[in-house]
C-alpha positions in Angstrom: 11.0 9.4 -3.9 14.5 9.9 -2.5 16.0 7.2 -0.3 15.6 9.3 2.9 11.9 9.7 2.4 11.5 5.9 1.8 13.3 5.1 5.0 11.1 7.5 7.0 8.0 6.0 5.5 9.1 2.5 6.4 10.1 3.6 10.0 6.8 5.3 10.5 4.9 2.2 9.2 6.8 -0.1 11.6 6.3 2.3 14.6 2.6 2.7 13.8 2.1 -1.1 13.6 4.0 -1.6 16.9 2.2 1.2 18.8 -1.3 0.0 17.6 -0.6 -3.7 17.9 -1.8 -4.2 14.3 0.8 -5.9 12.1 -1.3 -5.2 9.0 0.0 -1.6 9.1 3.6 -2.6 8.2 4.8 -2.0 4.7 6.7 -5.2 3.7 8.8 -5.5 0.6 6.2 -7.9 -0.8 3.4 -5.4 -0.3 5.5 -2.7 -1.8 6.3 -4.8 -4.9 2.6 -5.7 -5.2 1.2 -2.1 -4.8 3.8 0.2 -6.2 3.9 -0.7 -9.9 0.1 -0.4 -10.5 0.2 3.0 -8.7 3.1 4.1 -10.8 1.5 3.0 -14.1 -1.8 4.6 -13.2 0.0 7.9 -12.5 2.0 7.8 -15.7 -1.1 7.0 -17.8 -3.1 9.7 -16.2 -0.4 12.4 -16.6 0.2 11.3 -20.2 -3.5 11.6 -21.1 -3.7 15.0 -19.4 -0.7 16.2 -21.4 -2.1 14.8 -24.6 -5.5 16.5 -24.0 -4.0 19.8 -23.0 -1.1 19.8 -25.4 -2.3 22.9 -27.4 -2.7 24.8 -24.1 0.9 24.2 -23.2 2.1 25.3 -26.7 0.4 28.7 -26.4 2.7 31.6 -25.4 2.1 33.4 -22.2 0.8 37.0 -22.6 
C-alpha cells in the first residue's frame, strides 16, 4: 500500500468515527500493529500454497 492510500484510509476512518460518534471505528497505530501482521502472513501463506499447488499450470506454455 503506498503512503497516499494509507493516509486516505486513516483520514476516512477518523471522519467516519467522528460523524457516527463511535470512537471504535478509528484505526489507531496499536490496532494496526495488532491486525496487520496476521493479515499479511495469512495472505502470504495462502498465495504460497496456491502457487505451490498450481506450479505445473504456470510452467505450461500458452498455446
